[in-house]
N, C-alpha and C positions, 0 to 999 in steps of 0.2 A: 605432228605437236596437233591436230584437229582430235584424231582418235582417243590420244591421251585426256585432252580437256574434256571430251563427249563422256569419258568411262568417270573420270571424277567426280562430273557433273554429280551420275546415276549412283554414285558409290556415296556420296552426301544425299541424297534424293533419299536412299533407300536407308539412312540413319535416321534421317528429318522423320522418315515416316515410321521408323521402328518406334520412336521416341513420343511420338503424338498422333500415331494412329490410333483409330476407334478402337477397343480391343485390346491393347497393350497395358499391361499391367504390374505393377510392382508391392511388391512384399518386405515389409520389414522384419524379421528375425531376432529373437534375443537366447544368447547362451542358458537365461536361468529368467524365470518372471518373480521370483521370489527367492529373497536374497537376507542375508544379515549385516547389518552396520560394518564398514567398512570392505565389503565384498565386489565386485568388478561386474560388468556383465558387459559381455562381448557381442556386438549389433553387425547385424548382414544383410545385405539386401539383393533378392531374387527377382527377375522377370517370370512372368508363367508361363513361359519358355523353357525355363531353370537357371538360364546363365546368369552367373554371380558379376553383379554391379556394384559389389561393396566401393570398392577401390575410386570408383566415380561418384559416388554419393556421398551427403554431407546428414549427419545427422544430430539430432535436438533434444536435449535435457531439459524440460519445463522452457522449451521457447528458446532456449539460448546454443547457439552450435558448438558442440563439443570438438576437441580433436583428436582426428583419428575416428574411429569405431569401437571403443571400449571406456568404458567409464567407470570409478569407482566412488559408491555411495557413501557420504561420510553422516547421512542425519538418516532417520527412522520417516518413514512416511508411504505414500503412494505418489513415484513419479512418473508423469507423462513422456511418453517419448516418439519421435516420427523422425524418420528421415525423408530425404528429397534427391530424384537424379535428374539432372535439368530441371524442366518445369514440371515436372511431375513429384505429389506427395504421397507416400505411404498413408495408409490407415494409422490410426494412434495405438501404442500399447501401453498397457501402463505395469512400471516393474515397482512391485510389494519389497519394501526394505525392513528389517524386522531386528527391534534390540536385540543384542547376545541373547541366549536364554540364562535362566536362571535355574541353576540344578538345585536338589533336594534328595535327603538319604530316602533310598527306596525301601519298602515292604513288599512283600506279599502275601495275599490272602487265597488261603486254602476252604473249599467248602467241603466238609463231609457231608455227604447224605447217608446217613443211617438209621437203624431203629433197633429196640433192643429183643426182638424176633429175628435177629438179622445175624445168622451163625457166622459169616466171614468176616462181618463188619469190624471185630476184635482185630483180624488183621490192619486193619488202618487204624484204628485207634491206638494200635501199640506204636507203629510206624511213626504217627504224627506224635505221638507223647515225646519219643525219641527225638524226631524231629524240631521240636520247640527249643530242647537241650542243645542243639548243635547248629542249627540258624536265629542267630538271634532276630534276626528281622520278620521271623514267620507269624502270620496273623489265623488263628484257624477256626473255623466258626462251624459248628454239628448243629444241620437241620434235622430234626426227627420226623421219623413217619412211620405211623400207626402204631404209635406206645401211647405211655404217660405224658412225655414229655414232647407232644406235637403240639403246634399250635397253626394258627390262620396264615402266620408268617411264614413258618416253613413249608405249609400247604402251598401257599402264593408262588413261593419259590422251586420249589418243585414242579409247580404248574408250566412256569415260564421258562424254564429250562426243558422241561420235556424229560427230568428224572422218572425212567421206567425199570431202573435194576438198581440191585443193593449189594456190595456198596458201590457207590459213586462218587467221584471227587473231581472237581472242579478246581483249577488252579486260574486267578484272578478273573474266571467265570470266560476265560478265552481259551481253554486247551484243558480235554479231560487226562486226568492221571491215571494211565494205563499200567504204569507199573507200582501198585498202591502197596508197598514194602519198603523197608528199612534199604535196600538195593537202588533203590528208586528216587532219595532223596535228592541224589543232585538234580531231576526234572524241576524240583521247586527251587532249590537255591539258584540257579542257574538266572531265574527270574533277577536277580538282584546283579546281576554283570553290570549294570548298568544304572547310572542315576534317574531320577524322576523330574521331569520340570512341572510339576505339582508338587503342593504336600498340605495334608489336612493337619490338625490339631484340635485339641479341645481341651476347654475349661470347666470345670461342674464342682457345685458343693451342696451340699446335703442337708438341708434343712428340716428338722424334725423325720418326717418319709419324705418329705417332698424334693425329688431331685431335680436342679436346673442344670441343664449343658446348654453352652455355648459351641458350635460346631462351626471349627474355621478352616478356609481356605485360600491358598495362595499360589496362584498362578505364574507360571514362569516362561510363559509362551502366550502367543496368540490363537488357544482353543478354538475348535467351531460350536462345539456342544458338550455340554458338560452336566451332569446330576449327582448330587452330592448325598449320601445315604449316611445313617445313624442308625447303630443298633444296642440292644442290652442282652450280653452274655451271663450267663451263670455257668462257675465251675461247682465240682463237688455234689452233685445229684448222685446218691445214693441210690439205682434200680437194679434187680436181677438182670442180666447179657447171656442170651442165647449165644454160645460159642464153640465151634467148628473145627478151630485151630489148635495148634499145639501152644501157644501163648498164653498169658494168665495160667500157667501151669496144665494146659489142657482140661482146667475145670468146666463143663458143661451141666447147668448153667453158672457162671462166676454169679455168686448169690449177691455179693455186697462190689458190686462192679461199680466204682467211681467214672459217672459221665462227665466231662469237662467242657468247656465250650459249648455250652448249648444256648442255642436261640431262643431267647424269651418273649423280645419287644422288638420293634421297630418304630420308631421316631418320626422316619420318613417310610415314604413306597418301598418296597422291596429293592427296585431299581433306585432308585432313590430321585430327591426331587430335583426338577428343573433349575438350573441357575438360568436366570434372566440372562439373556442376552448382553445387553446393555453391561452386566457385572464382571464378563468374563473379558481377559484380556491381559497383554505383559506386565507384571508386576504387581497387578490389581487383587483385592483383598475380599474374600465373602464370606458373610457372618450372617449364624441363623440360631435364635435361640431356642430350647426345645424344656418342658418341663413333666414328670412324671410322678403318682404317689407309688409307692415303693411299698404300702405298707400291706400289699398281699403276699411281698415276699418274705421267707423267715428268716432267711439269712444274707442280707445286703449286705456285708462286708465279702459273702462270694461275688458278689456282683459286678461286672466291667461290661465297659463302653467300647463300641468301634466305630470308625468312621471313614466313611471311603468317597475317592473323588473318583466318576468313571466317564468314561466315552459316552455320549447319550446317542450315539450313531450302531457303534458295534457292539457295546456293554461292558467291551473291558474295562476292568481296573486298571488306573494309571497310579494309582497306590491309596494307600491303606495304613491306620494306625491303631493301636488297640491303647485302652486307658484306664487307668483307675480311678475309682470315685474320690472325687477332693481334689486328684490331680490337675493344674495347670501347666499346660503344656506350649512350648513355643516350637514354630518351625524350622525343622533341622535343615537350615539352608546350609548349602557345599559353598566355602567362597574359591 
């Protein structure tokens, strides 16, 4: 009997030392740290030897003990969570709970780096003209280099993205379009297989030669950092085009080649203007007004506007949209 008592004394002493001795640490873990309203998070506790202490621990959300080790968050915000094991308390962790995303119709931007001297560029022009007929939400921007349509904006974009071969094509400033032909249009249309959590829209009016534009952005989630861009394009510019392809009748040059989607002007920086941090957030709307004198343009009716929102960190286009002058657009929110 005495031997059993001694054994029990040693056993309980060992547990007490494990729980309270210096160097014993417990850690709170969560299945997720960022969720959407209505989702649940599962919590666990382990010690510094890796032993699972979850079943013997208590868990607290915003200072209130919960039942078990799982909790469903029904409100958005940031919530402090900690756990206790015997008399030891873990460090507090924060669970971020976001409102459900708002989804919008998705558009894709394709930037064609081209020039009238580029003999293989008509292959891309032909494919993209056909693509605009087949892909409803395709927005094309032609950045010209070393020809009469070159400007400081097209040069800035060339330098920014390191374009050194022609033709070159970027999809949403995130991917190179390597199959630059009609057979490769699926690479572009695949970008439209999902909806976007941000939408751009434009309102514009022309008074005399003065164009006034309001670029608008609505956000459907809590983004980290965004930019908003606005540009002016022109269609129907007739200039001779060198042509090494069989397209356009195989003529070289194509004397009266019609150049569309030509970049003419940027109201913002070419990568977009930074949206203030305090203006970014789920359900928020950001608007910015611009104006330009169009008296230097001969064919105002051929001008179009393009607005885009991009991720400031990786430059990827989140969404884009084209607008005719005088059009007042709303956000294409999907219910």
